[in-house]
N, C-alpha and C positions, 0 to 999 in steps of 0.2 A: 580547318582553318578557323577563327573565331570571325563571326561578323557582330558589328557593332548594332544595337538598337536603336533608328534614327529616332528617339522618342525619346532617350537621355538625353540629350544636347538642349533640347527643350524645358527638359525637367527642371536641368540646371539652372537654366537660365530665368524660370519660374520662380525656383529656388532661391536664387540670387536676387531678385527684385523684390521678394517678400521682405527678405534678411534685411536689403539694405533699407526699405521702407521701416522698417521695426526699428533698426538701430538709430536711425532719424527719428523717432517721436518717440524715444521711448523716457525721452521728460529727464536723461540724467541714471536712469535705471543700472547702476554697478553692472549688473549681467551683459549691457552689452555697450555701454560707453565708460570710457576709461574716468575719474571725477576730474572735473578741474581743481587745480590750482588756485586759491585764494585770489591771488593776483589776477588770472584770466578769468574771474567770472567779475571784474569790477569794472563801473563802469565810468566809473572818477578818477582823475589823476593820473601818473604816467603809463598808467600799464593797460588804459581803457584801448589802446593801438595793437595791443599782444592779443597773440590768439594761440595758435600752436606751438609759438615756441614757448608758453606758459606749461603746455602740457609735458609727460614727461610719456615720453614711447613707452608700447606697451613693448615685453619681448615674445617675439615668436613661440609656442609650440617647442619644446624639444627635440620633436621627433619632424616638424615644417621640412620640407625637402630644396633648404635653401639653394643648396648647390645647382636642383633644376627646377624650381621655378624661381625665377626673377620677381623682387618685389620692388614699385619703384622709392624712390628716397622720399623720405618727411617722416612725419609722425606716426607711429599705429595707435589708432585709437580702440584697436578690438584686433584680440589676437587668439581665436580657441581651436580646440578640435584634438583632432588625433588621428593616425595612418587608418585605424579601423572604421572611421567615423569622416572622417573627411576634416579640411580645417578651413575655418571663415576667417578671413584677416583683412581690416578695415583699418587702411592709411589717408591721412591728410598730408598728400604732396605735398615738397616746399618751393615747385614748380607750379608752373599755372598752365603747362599740358600733359596734367596728369594721366589722364585714360588713353592719351596719342602715345605718351611715352612706355605705359603698361603693353598697348598693343604690341608696339615696338620691340623691346624687352623681350617679351613672348613670343616673337618671331624671330629677333635674333639669337635666340634659345634653341630654334628649331620645330616649335609648337607650329600648328596649323591650324588657322582660322575655319571656322566652319562657316557654311551656310548661315544668312539670315542675321547676320552681325547691324551692329547699329551705332549711332554714333555718341550710343551711349552703353552699349551691351554687347557682347562675344564671348564665344569658347574657343575655346584652344584647347589640340590633343595632340599628345605623342602618345609612342609608344607606354608610357609610365602612369601620365597624370591627364585629366581634365581640369581645363581650369578656366570657369566661368569669371568673367572680369565686367565689374557695371561701374557707373558714376550716376549717381542721384543729386549733381551738382556737382561741387568741387575733389570732393573727397572718392576714392577707389577703394572700391570691396573686391575681395578674391574672394570666390568660392573652390576648393581644390580637393579631387578624390582619386584618389588611387585606382589606373583601369584592372 
């Protein structure tokens, strides 16, 4: 019988927090955030009220487990990783309840929420994957690892 290390979920939450903060403070570094289209960065004219609508959504990595790990609807601003090292995905949700929607979708797919969740961070597990979900504000960041 395989036992789980109780420190793994805590380490994933810590990594998620660090990754979320790095993505927020990257200053537009192409390694973390998709560059905005010229209209999205303009502060005048008709495009001043637009944001994620002007951004092109990134593609999820080809081996991301789309069928097993639901991602909230919205603009994917970060999509990195692979099966061997895990994936990191940050989404600018189309709705106002992105984090709650992410939690609900994971529970709906049979994931179990681990103890220690808060109103901005949670870790979910099933037989195949461990998913840490967090929100530094409006966006939702997923860190997914294969078990």
